N, CA, C and O atoms as a Tinker XYZ file with bonds, in Angstrom:
   328  protein
     1  N     -2.612000  -49.627000 -103.155000    73     2
     2  CA    -3.850000  -50.077000 -102.667000    64     1     3
     3  C     -4.076000  -51.361000 -102.451000    63     2     4     5
     4  O     -5.151000  -51.652000 -101.926000    81     3
     5  N     -3.245000  -52.302000 -102.754000    73     3     6
     6  CA    -3.537000  -53.429000 -102.594000    64     5     7
     7  C     -3.139000  -53.851000 -100.749000    63     6     8     9
     8  O     -3.477000  -54.927000 -100.256000    81     7
     9  N     -2.717000  -53.241000 -100.312000    73     7    10
    10  CA    -2.194000  -53.280000  -98.783000    64     9    11
    11  C     -3.603000  -52.723000  -97.773000    63    10    12    13
    12  O     -3.751000  -53.094000  -96.608000    81    11
    13  N     -4.420000  -51.915000  -98.389000    73    11    14
    14  CA    -5.356000  -51.556000  -97.996000    64    13    15
    15  C     -6.513000  -52.756000  -97.116000    63    14    16    17
    16  O     -7.257000  -53.432000  -97.827000    81    15
    17  N     -6.552000  -52.879000  -95.998000    73    15    18
    18  CA    -7.252000  -53.747000  -95.357000    64    17    19
    19  C     -8.596000  -53.600000  -95.113000    63    18    20    21
    20  O     -8.946000  -53.365000  -93.956000    81    19
    21  N     -9.618000  -53.717000  -96.203000    73    19    22
    22  CA   -11.148000  -53.505000  -96.122000    64    21    23
    23  C    -12.017000  -54.688000  -96.189000    63    22    24    25
    24  O    -11.493000  -55.641000  -96.766000    81    23
    25  N    -13.181000  -54.871000  -95.760000    73    23    26
    26  CA   -13.599000  -56.331000  -96.043000    64    25    27
    27  C    -14.801000  -56.241000  -97.438000    63    26    28    29
    28  O    -15.111000  -55.157000  -97.931000    81    27
    29  N    -15.294000  -57.388000  -97.861000    73    27    30
    30  CA   -16.003000  -57.262000  -98.843000    64    29    31
    31  C    -16.908000  -56.529000  -98.978000    63    30    32    33
    32  O    -16.981000  -56.064000 -100.115000    81    31
    33  N    -17.830000  -56.135000  -98.137000    73    31    34
    34  CA   -19.129000  -55.101000  -98.091000    64    33    35
    35  C    -18.035000  -53.718000  -98.551000    63    34    36    37
    36  O    -18.074000  -53.152000  -99.644000    81    35
    37  N    -17.239000  -53.433000  -97.587000    73    35    38
    38  CA   -16.459000  -51.955000  -98.081000    64    37    39
    39  C    -15.922000  -51.856000  -98.997000    63    38    40    41
    40  O    -15.871000  -50.736000  -99.505000    81    39
    41  N    -15.204000  -53.089000  -99.707000    73    39    42
    42  CA   -14.742000  -53.020000 -101.114000    64    41    43
    43  C    -15.813000  -52.810000 -101.909000    63    42    44    45
    44  O    -15.500000  -52.046000 -102.822000    81    43
    45  N    -16.923000  -53.149000 -101.958000    73    43    46
    46  CA   -18.192000  -53.238000 -102.966000    64    45    47
    47  C    -18.471000  -51.771000 -103.069000    63    46    48    49
    48  O    -18.521000  -51.260000 -104.187000    81    47
    49  N    -18.675000  -50.979000 -101.876000    73    47    50
    50  CA   -19.132000  -49.697000 -101.687000    64    49    51
    51  C    -17.991000  -48.639000 -102.471000    63    50    52    53
    52  O    -18.262000  -47.700000 -103.220000    81    51
    53  N    -16.790000  -49.065000 -102.086000    73    51    54
    54  CA   -15.808000  -48.053000 -102.587000    64    53    55
    55  C    -15.728000  -48.504000 -104.112000    63    54    56    57
    56  O    -15.347000  -47.611000 -104.869000    81    55
    57  N    -15.975000  -49.540000 -104.603000    73    55    58
    58  CA   -15.817000  -50.048000 -106.143000    64    57    59
    59  C    -16.937000  -49.266000 -106.489000    63    58    60    61
    60  O    -16.798000  -48.643000 -107.542000    81    59
    61  N    -18.230000  -49.096000 -105.777000    73    59    62
    62  CA   -19.430000  -48.375000 -106.945000    64    61    63
    63  C    -18.820000  -46.872000 -106.886000    63    62    64    65
    64  O    -18.766000  -46.088000 -107.833000    81    63
    65  N    -18.352000  -46.636000 -105.490000    73    63    66
    66  CA   -18.148000  -45.073000 -105.755000    64    65    67
    67  C    -17.513000  -44.798000 -106.889000    63    66    68    69
    68  O    -17.924000  -44.054000 -107.779000    81    67
    69  N    -16.178000  -45.593000 -106.858000    73    67    70
    70  CA   -15.174000  -45.331000 -108.121000    64    69    71
    71  C    -15.786000  -45.386000 -109.446000    63    70    72    73
    72  O    -15.514000  -44.502000 -110.259000    81    71
    73  N    -16.596000  -46.349000 -109.749000    73    71    74
    74  CA   -17.330000  -46.413000 -110.746000    64    73    75
    75  C    -18.082000  -45.221000 -111.224000    63    74    76    77
    76  O    -18.050000  -44.873000 -112.404000    81    75
    77  N    -18.861000  -44.502000 -110.169000    73    75    78
    78  CA   -19.326000  -43.393000 -110.385000    64    77    79
    79  C    -18.663000  -42.309000 -110.585000    63    78    80    81
    80  O    -19.067000  -41.445000 -111.363000    81    79
    81  N    -17.604000  -42.215000 -109.940000    73    79    82
    82  CA   -16.548000  -40.902000 -110.249000    64    81    83
    83  C    -16.083000  -40.955000 -111.636000    63    82    84    85
    84  O    -16.239000  -40.091000 -112.498000    81    83
    85  N    -15.409000  -42.247000 -111.749000    73    83    86
    86  CA   -14.994000  -42.590000 -113.303000    64    85    87
    87  C    -16.124000  -42.508000 -114.491000    63    86    88    89
    88  O    -15.758000  -42.337000 -115.654000    81    87
    89  N    -17.517000  -42.637000 -114.152000    73    87    90
    90  CA   -18.599000  -42.505000 -115.110000    64    89    91
    91  C    -18.585000  -40.674000 -115.266000    63    90    92    93
    92  O    -18.911000  -40.183000 -116.346000    81    91
    93  N    -18.243000  -39.914000 -114.272000    73    91    94
    94  CA   -18.454000  -38.697000 -114.321000    64    93    95
    95  C    -17.418000  -38.260000 -115.232000    63    94    96    97
    96  O    -17.635000  -37.492000 -116.170000    81    95
    97  N    -16.444000  -38.688000 -114.988000    73    95    98
    98  CA   -15.308000  -38.172000 -115.976000    64    97    99
    99  C    -15.238000  -38.758000 -117.272000    63    98   100   101
   100  O    -14.380000  -38.246000 -117.992000    81    99
   101  N    -15.943000  -39.751000 -117.806000    73    99   102
   102  CA   -15.989000  -40.127000 -119.170000    64   101   103
   103  C    -17.003000  -38.804000 -119.609000    63   102   104   105
   104  O    -16.772000  -38.006000 -120.517000    81   103
   105  N    -18.109000  -38.814000 -118.758000    73   103   106
   106  CA   -19.090000  -37.800000 -119.153000    64   105   107
   107  C    -18.277000  -36.425000 -119.553000    63   106   108   109
   108  O    -18.518000  -35.871000 -120.626000    81   107
   109  N    -17.428000  -35.974000 -118.752000    73   107   110
   110  CA   -16.817000  -34.672000 -118.929000    64   109   111
   111  C    -15.911000  -34.787000 -120.118000    63   110   112   113
   112  O    -15.875000  -33.879000 -120.949000    81   111
   113  N    -15.185000  -35.856000 -120.232000    73   111   114
   114  CA   -14.588000  -35.815000 -121.440000    64   113   115
   115  C    -15.121000  -35.782000 -122.962000    63   114   116   117
   116  O    -14.527000  -35.406000 -123.973000    81   115
   117  N    -16.649000  -36.378000 -122.785000    73   115   118
   118  CA   -17.226000  -36.093000 -124.174000    64   117   119
   119  C    -17.922000  -34.777000 -124.460000    63   118   120   121
   120  O    -18.645000  -34.615000 -125.443000    81   119
   121  N    -17.661000  -33.816000 -123.524000    73   119   122
   122  CA   -17.918000  -32.623000 -123.896000    64   121   123
   123  C    -16.826000  -32.064000 -124.851000    63   122   124   125
   124  O    -15.612000  -32.233000 -124.743000    81   123
   125  N    -17.573000  -31.283000 -125.919000    73   123   126
   126  CA   -16.988000  -30.752000 -126.803000    64   125   127
   127  C    -16.531000  -29.269000 -126.565000    63   126   128   129
   128  O    -17.365000  -28.391000 -126.788000    81   127
   129  N    -15.113000  -28.865000 -126.073000    73   127   130
   130  CA   -14.436000  -27.724000 -125.560000    64   129   131
   131  C    -13.696000  -27.198000 -126.619000    63   130   132   133
   132  O    -12.920000  -26.314000 -126.258000    81   131
   133  N    -13.687000  -27.464000 -127.838000    73   131   134
   134  CA   -12.707000  -26.995000 -128.877000    64   133   135
   135  C    -12.933000  -25.473000 -128.915000    63   134   136   137
   136  O    -11.954000  -24.811000 -129.263000    81   135
   137  N    -14.114000  -24.782000 -128.601000    73   135   138
   138  CA   -14.498000  -23.294000 -128.998000    64   137   139
   139  C    -14.310000  -22.653000 -127.607000    63   138   140   141
   140  O    -14.452000  -21.442000 -127.434000    81   139
   141  N    -14.007000  -23.456000 -126.691000    73   139   142
   142  CA   -13.996000  -22.810000 -125.171000    64   141   143
   143  C    -12.382000  -22.361000 -125.113000    63   142   144   145
   144  O    -11.475000  -23.080000 -125.532000    81   143
   145  N    -12.203000  -21.096000 -124.543000    73   143   146
   146  CA   -10.724000  -20.712000 -124.360000    64   145   147
   147  C    -10.535000  -21.178000 -122.920000    63   146   148   149
   148  O    -11.364000  -21.249000 -122.013000    81   147
   149  N     -9.277000  -21.468000 -122.938000    73   147   150
   150  CA    -9.051000  -22.079000 -121.421000    64   149   151
   151  C     -8.879000  -20.629000 -120.511000    63   150   152   153
   152  O     -8.504000  -19.552000 -120.973000    81   151
   153  N     -9.185000  -20.857000 -119.373000    73   151   154
   154  CA    -9.160000  -19.462000 -118.165000    64   153   155
   155  C     -8.463000  -20.027000 -117.070000    63   154   156   157
   156  O     -8.122000  -21.209000 -117.036000    81   155
   157  N     -8.234000  -19.148000 -116.118000    73   155   158
   158  CA    -7.566000  -19.239000 -114.911000    64   157   159
   159  C     -8.668000  -18.997000 -113.822000    63   158   160   161
   160  O     -8.415000  -19.495000 -112.725000    81   159
   161  N     -9.837000  -18.320000 -113.944000    73   159   162
   162  CA   -10.681000  -18.172000 -113.148000    64   161   163
   163  C    -12.175000  -17.604000 -113.892000    63   162   164   165
   164  O    -12.163000  -16.847000 -114.862000    81   163
   165  N    -13.076000  -17.972000 -113.429000    73   163   166
   166  CA   -14.457000  -17.691000 -113.934000    64   165   167
   167  C    -14.745000  -16.326000 -114.251000    63   166   168   169
   168  O    -15.355000  -16.021000 -115.276000    81   167
   169  N    -14.312000  -15.450000 -113.372000    73   167   170
   170  CA   -14.560000  -14.089000 -113.712000    64   169   171
   171  C    -13.269000  -13.484000 -114.531000    63   170   172   173
   172  O    -12.119000  -13.780000 -114.207000    81   171
   173  N    -13.502000  -12.817000 -115.360000    73   171   174
   174  CA   -12.594000  -12.181000 -116.417000    64   173   175
   175  C    -12.289000  -10.825000 -115.866000    63   174   176   177
   176  O    -12.789000   -9.859000 -116.443000    81   175
   177  N    -11.620000  -10.658000 -114.943000    73   175   178
   178  CA   -10.889000   -9.193000 -114.145000    64   177   179
   179  C     -9.223000   -9.534000 -113.643000    63   178   180   181
   180  O     -8.808000  -10.684000 -113.500000    81   179
   181  N     -8.588000   -8.594000 -113.470000    73   179   182
   182  CA    -7.355000   -8.534000 -112.969000    64   181   183
   183  C     -7.461000   -7.584000 -112.202000    63   182   184   185
   184  O     -8.284000   -6.679000 -112.338000    81   183
   185  N     -6.168000   -7.732000 -110.790000    73   183   186
   186  CA    -5.907000   -7.225000 -109.925000    64   185   187
   187  C     -5.254000   -6.038000 -110.152000    63   186   188   189
   188  O     -4.148000   -6.145000 -110.683000    81   187
   189  N     -5.666000   -4.881000 -109.877000    73   187   190
   190  CA    -4.978000   -3.478000 -110.176000    64   189   191
   191  C     -3.445000   -3.661000 -109.301000    63   190   192   193
   192  O     -3.438000   -4.113000 -108.156000    81   191
   193  N     -2.525000   -3.357000 -109.824000    73   191   194
   194  CA    -1.374000   -3.142000 -109.077000    64   193   195
   195  C     -0.779000   -1.552000 -108.851000    63   194   196   197
   196  O     -0.751000   -0.611000 -109.643000    81   195
   197  N     -0.427000   -1.630000 -107.778000    73   195   198
   198  CA     0.125000   -0.302000 -107.504000    64   197   199
   199  C      1.852000   -0.107000 -107.719000    63   198   200   201
   200  O      2.595000   -1.081000 -107.847000    81   199
   201  N      2.251000    1.063000 -107.731000    73   199   202
   202  CA     3.636000    1.343000 -107.824000    64   201   203
   203  C      4.198000    0.756000 -106.662000    63   202   204   205
   204  O      3.604000    0.756000 -105.584000    81   203
   205  N      5.406000    0.218000 -106.849000    73   203   206
   206  CA     6.023000   -0.558000 -105.701000    64   205   207
   207  C      7.101000    0.369000 -105.000000    63   206   208   209
   208  O      8.305000    0.393000 -105.256000    81   207
   209  N      6.476000    1.064000 -104.143000    73   207   210
   210  CA     7.385000    2.245000 -103.388000    64   209   211
   211  C      6.948000    2.182000 -102.118000    63   210   212   213
   212  O      5.824000    1.758000 -101.849000    81   211
   213  N      7.976000    2.688000 -101.025000    73   211   214
   214  CA     7.781000    2.587000  -99.706000    64   213   215
   215  C      6.565000    3.899000  -99.397000    63   214   216   217
   216  O      6.665000    5.066000  -99.776000    81   215
   217  N      5.816000    3.494000  -98.869000    73   215   218
   218  CA     4.668000    4.283000  -98.540000    64   217   219
   219  C      4.399000    4.472000  -96.707000    63   218   220   221
   220  O      3.462000    5.200000  -96.380000    81   219
   221  N      5.032000    3.965000  -95.862000    73   219   222
   222  CA     5.274000    3.904000  -94.236000    64   221   223
   223  C      6.387000    4.434000  -93.765000    63   222   224   225
   224  O      7.383000    4.328000  -94.481000    81   223
   225  N      6.485000    4.979000  -92.750000    73   223   226
   226  CA     7.829000    5.939000  -92.114000    64   225   227
   227  C      8.210000    4.418000  -91.443000    63   226   228   229
   228  O      7.423000    3.720000  -90.804000    81   227
   229  N      9.585000    4.103000  -91.750000    73   227   230
   230  CA    10.261000    2.959000  -90.457000    64   229   231
   231  C     10.183000    3.341000  -89.209000    63   230   232   233
   232  O     10.620000    4.437000  -88.858000    81   231
   233  N      9.746000    2.686000  -88.565000    73   231   234
   234  CA     9.702000    3.212000  -86.950000    64   233   235
   235  C     10.642000    2.308000  -86.031000    63   234   236   237
   236  O     10.551000    2.213000  -84.807000    81   235
   237  N     11.584000    1.645000  -86.875000    73   235   238
   238  CA    12.455000    0.537000  -86.167000    64   237   239
   239  C     13.229000    1.270000  -85.186000    63   238   240   241
   240  O     13.126000    0.948000  -84.002000    81   239
   241  N     13.931000    2.143000  -85.508000    73   239   242
   242  CA    14.725000    2.944000  -84.863000    64   241   243
   243  C     14.045000    3.363000  -83.232000    63   242   244   245
   244  O     14.386000    2.974000  -82.115000    81   243
   245  N     13.145000    4.150000  -83.595000    73   243   246
   246  CA    12.412000    4.793000  -82.719000    64   245   247
   247  C     11.858000    3.831000  -81.554000    63   246   248   249
   248  O     11.865000    3.972000  -80.331000    81   247
   249  N     11.324000    2.693000  -82.469000    73   247   250
   250  CA    10.843000    1.551000  -81.210000    64   249   251
   251  C     11.798000    0.959000  -80.502000    63   250   252   253
   252  O     11.557000    0.518000  -79.378000    81   251
   253  N     13.121000    0.864000  -81.122000    73   251   254
   254  CA    14.026000    0.162000  -80.619000    64   253   255
   255  C     14.833000    1.025000  -79.204000    63   254   256   257
   256  O     15.493000    0.518000  -78.297000    81   255
   257  N     14.560000    2.170000  -79.388000    73   255   258
   258  CA    14.969000    3.201000  -78.387000    64   257   259
   259  C     14.223000    2.997000  -77.263000    63   258   260   261
   260  O     14.768000    3.127000  -76.167000    81   259
   261  N     12.706000    2.605000  -77.368000    73   259   262
   262  CA    11.898000    2.380000  -76.095000    64   261   263
   263  C     12.235000    1.492000  -75.415000    63   262   264   265
   264  O     11.760000    1.563000  -74.282000    81   263
   265  N     13.087000    0.360000  -75.662000    73   263   266
   266  CA    13.279000   -0.650000  -75.118000    64   265   267
   267  C     14.243000   -0.860000  -74.291000    63   266   268   269
   268  O     15.333000   -0.413000  -74.647000    81   267
   269  N     14.172000   -1.656000  -72.821000    73   267   270
   270  CA    15.475000   -1.507000  -72.044000    64   269   271
   271  C     16.610000   -2.171000  -72.459000    63   270   272   273
   272  O     17.613000   -1.798000  -71.851000    81   271
   273  N     16.832000   -3.188000  -73.444000    73   271   274
   274  CA    17.998000   -3.837000  -73.912000    64   273   275
   275  C     17.739000   -4.232000  -75.488000    63   274   276   277
   276  O     16.700000   -4.825000  -75.780000    81   275
   277  N     18.493000   -3.966000  -76.277000    73   275   278
   278  CA    18.484000   -4.327000  -77.668000    64   277   279
   279  C     19.883000   -5.103000  -77.887000    63   278   280   281
   280  O     20.843000   -5.233000  -77.127000    81   279
   281  N     19.650000   -5.577000  -79.216000    73   279   282
   282  CA    21.037000   -6.176000  -79.864000    64   281   283
   283  C     20.634000   -5.956000  -81.330000    63   282   284   285
   284  O     19.726000   -6.495000  -81.963000    81   283
   285  N     21.522000   -5.042000  -81.711000    73   283   286
   286  CA    21.212000   -4.579000  -83.251000    64   285   287
   287  C     19.826000   -4.116000  -83.728000    63   286   288   289
   288  O     19.380000   -2.976000  -83.598000    81   287
   289  N     19.228000   -5.128000  -84.280000    73   287   290
   290  CA    17.822000   -4.665000  -84.408000    64   289   291
   291  C     16.838000   -5.665000  -83.546000    63   290   292   293
   292  O     15.688000   -5.879000  -83.930000    81   291
   293  N     17.279000   -6.153000  -82.567000    73   291   294
   294  CA    16.478000   -6.954000  -82.145000    64   293   295
   295  C     16.035000   -6.658000  -80.575000    63   294   296   297
   296  O     16.998000   -6.186000  -79.971000    81   295
   297  N     14.838000   -6.801000  -79.720000    73   295   298
   298  CA    14.724000   -6.441000  -78.499000    64   297   299
   299  C     14.989000   -7.818000  -77.778000    63   298   300   301
   300  O     14.816000   -8.921000  -78.296000    81   299
   301  N     15.434000   -7.576000  -76.508000    73   299   302
   302  CA    16.417000   -8.574000  -75.574000    64   301   303
   303  C     14.987000   -8.455000  -74.397000    63   302   304   305
   304  O     14.621000   -7.344000  -74.013000    81   303
   305  N     14.360000   -9.606000  -73.973000    73   303   306
   306  CA    13.486000   -9.755000  -73.169000    64   305   307
   307  C     13.734000  -10.812000  -71.974000    63   306   308   309
   308  O     14.484000  -11.736000  -72.287000    81   307
   309  N     13.388000  -10.826000  -71.071000    73   307   310
   310  CA    13.889000  -11.653000  -70.000000    64   309   311
   311  C     13.102000  -13.131000  -70.458000    63   310   312   313
   312  O     12.003000  -13.162000  -71.013000    81   311
   313  N     13.970000  -14.412000  -70.073000    73   311   314
   314  CA    13.457000  -15.356000  -70.268000    64   313   315
   315  C     11.908000  -15.770000  -69.469000    63   314   316   317
   316  O     11.639000  -15.433000  -68.316000    81   315
   317  N     11.106000  -16.476000  -70.269000    73   315   318
   318  CA     9.695000  -16.335000  -69.590000    64   317   319
   319  C      9.322000  -17.958000  -69.371000    63   318   320   321
   320  O      8.592000  -18.313000  -68.445000    81   319
   321  N      9.836000  -18.788000  -70.215000    73   319   322
   322  CA     9.880000  -20.062000  -69.779000    64   321   323
   323  C     11.087000  -20.788000  -69.362000    63   322   324   325
   324  O     12.096000  -20.638000  -70.051000    81   323
   325  N     11.116000  -21.359000  -68.591000    73   323   326
   326  CA    12.532000  -21.962000  -68.270000    64   325   327
   327  C     12.611000  -23.487000  -68.791000    63   326   328
   328  O     13.643000  -24.140000  -68.634000    81   327
């Protein structure tokens, strides 16, 4: 921070803003949160999970057959940019 090049007027403004922020932090630390249970989200809901299984048909081989040129499972296309 010592290397930041600001004039005295800007330094005063920044100092006032930082003091305001630190004041808000002090107010928050004064709040009694002993009876508050920690939470990850304001809404107490969970994401329903589905069974991890394949639900779609593998179209790779069919798609590769439509191409003029392939290499293993890759499409070979003409160079567009030189």
